[in-house]
C-alpha atoms as one frame of an Amber mdcrd trajectory, in Angstrom:
protein
   0.004   0.001   0.005   1.161   3.515  -0.793   1.887   5.327   2.468   1.528
   8.952   1.281  -1.762  10.805   1.821  -4.289  11.225  -1.070  -3.424  14.922
  -1.582   0.152  13.858  -2.541  -1.039  11.138  -4.929  -3.538  13.338  -6.832
  -0.990  15.559  -8.689   0.950  12.492  -9.818  -2.203  10.842 -11.173  -3.283
  14.100 -12.873   0.097  14.470 -14.617  -0.011  10.835 -15.709  -3.499  11.284
 -17.215  -2.406  14.450 -19.077   0.618  12.654 -20.553  -1.553   9.724 -21.721
  -4.126  12.044 -23.325  -1.438  13.997 -25.192   0.313  10.824 -26.355  -2.778
   8.998 -27.633  -5.131  11.787 -28.719  -5.636  12.111 -32.486  -4.114  15.068
 -34.284  -6.355  18.105 -34.176  -4.135  20.479 -36.118  -4.656  20.960 -39.814
  -2.665  21.994 -42.837  -3.217  22.307 -46.560  -2.424  19.508 -49.002  -1.976
  20.573 -52.619  -1.586  18.145 -55.527  -0.265  19.196 -58.914  -0.029  17.323
 -62.191   2.365  17.845 -65.080   2.944  15.785 -68.212   6.016  15.097 -70.268
   5.044  15.358 -73.906   6.660  15.489 -77.289   5.338  17.727 -80.026   2.935
  15.827 -82.221  -0.436  15.914 -83.908  -2.315  16.008 -80.623  -2.929  19.588
 -79.511  -4.806  18.951 -76.229  -5.476  16.127 -73.811  -8.110  17.036 -71.265
  -8.573  14.919 -68.129 -11.167  15.332 -65.424 -10.410  14.261 -61.870 -13.317
  12.791 -59.919 -11.709  12.018 -56.561  -8.419  12.246 -54.667  -7.716  10.249
 -51.512  -4.716  10.321 -49.154  -3.681   7.476 -46.843  -2.357   8.235 -43.359
   1.027   6.715 -42.592   0.997   3.892 -40.050  -2.735   3.235 -40.397  -4.052
  -0.075 -41.800  -4.783   0.011 -45.532  -8.466  -0.804 -44.956  -8.864   2.474
 -43.028  -7.005   5.735 -42.799  -8.060   7.167 -46.158  -8.883  10.872 -46.297
 -10.964  12.084 -49.233 -10.372  15.535 -50.634 -13.924  16.787 -51.043 -14.199
  19.486 -53.667 -14.917  20.019 -57.334 -11.853  19.416 -59.452 -10.916  21.363
 -62.559 -10.543  19.870 -66.007  -6.799  19.746 -66.729  -5.216  20.182 -70.171
  -2.058  18.067 -70.054  -0.731  19.574 -73.296  -1.564  23.199 -72.673   1.100
  25.203 -74.481   0.589  28.183 -72.175   1.168  26.184 -68.984   3.545  23.582
 -70.408   6.369  24.559 -68.081   4.055  24.937 -65.085   2.274  22.150 -63.307
  -1.468  22.534 -62.869  -3.134  22.273 -59.487  -5.671  19.467 -59.483  -6.668
  19.732 -55.839  -6.010  21.642 -52.645  -7.776  20.969 -49.387  -7.410  21.274
 -45.635  -6.525  17.935 -44.015  -5.251  16.768 -40.627  -1.559  17.402 -40.225
   0.707  14.397 -40.289   2.338  12.082 -42.791   0.566  10.506 -45.726   2.184
   7.563 -47.502  -0.118   6.961 -50.474  -2.207   9.029 -52.871  -4.857   7.828
 -55.306  -6.158  10.023 -58.093  -9.349   8.890 -59.862 -10.466  10.179 -63.260
 -13.949  10.412 -64.768 -13.113  10.922 -68.434 -10.594  12.224 -70.936 -10.736
  13.948 -74.305  -8.053  14.562 -76.884  -7.991  17.064 -79.738  -6.276  16.081
 -82.994  -6.301  18.696 -85.784  -9.309  20.415 -84.187 -11.402  17.223 -83.866
 -12.312  16.068 -80.369 -12.140  12.371 -79.510 -13.564  11.012 -76.261 -11.453
   8.553 -74.339 -12.354   6.125 -71.616 -11.501   7.253 -68.117  -7.829   6.529
 -67.388  -7.017   4.040 -64.653  -6.480   5.598 -61.225  -2.993   6.785 -60.412
  -1.657   4.980 -57.324   1.278   6.848 -55.829   3.495   5.566 -53.045   4.723
   9.038 -52.178   5.369  10.430 -48.722   3.641  13.735 -48.131   4.102  15.554
 -44.838   1.440  18.101 -43.922   2.660  20.478 -41.241   0.283  22.198 -38.788
  -0.983  25.404 -40.408   1.377  24.773 -43.306   1.105  23.964 -46.973   2.376
  20.685 -48.427   2.781  20.345 -52.152   2.988  17.090 -54.123   3.999  17.307
 -57.770   3.229  14.303 -59.983   4.867  14.133 -63.408   3.330  11.645 -65.834
   3.938  10.497 -69.384   1.502   8.745 -71.668   1.775   6.218 -74.444   1.145
   7.805 -77.846   0.657   4.360 -79.426  -2.477   3.741 -77.339  -3.792   7.217
 -78.199  -3.587   6.463 -81.930  -4.928   2.887 -81.659  -8.243   1.821 -83.221
  -9.853   2.265 -79.802  -7.887   5.153 -78.309  -7.108   4.950 -74.613  -5.117
   7.110 -72.243  -2.659   5.325 -69.994  -0.342   7.098 -67.616   3.179   6.210
 -66.565   4.412   7.924 -63.432   7.721   9.590 -64.183   8.357  11.328 -60.878
   6.770  12.424 -57.626   8.195  15.132 -55.462   6.885  16.576 -52.227   7.670
  19.958 -50.783
């Protein structure tokens, strides 16, 4: 049995409870996660490739794969991967406030794509989702930026049934 009076045990117990709450409480701070997309392209007969993003999800590091996914809820712009004006600049596909911490995976889902060849528009099936194993650290009240550089296969674009397939060239997080 502990021989000290209750008034001497109470501060110790209070400090212990505070330490446990701080150690195991979920993160309540938030930061901004921004995702940008750029494409490597060679000059060719295709003047524009438009893609529309439907959904972006981030996976929290250290959380089981069945849970821990954070959805960026917003409307996403239609991106022109071959825009001559913005060719040297990456285009922001999404920016949202999320819980601060580390994210170890990103999935980008697309709804459709369209390409323009000599002024004629051709609809493409929605590209497969991009699965990135990239570490993205979102600091409290900070901005984290993930740049994804992709390339696409011109042979599949000019096939009898044109499709858009991406190859991830590089991911970099700031």
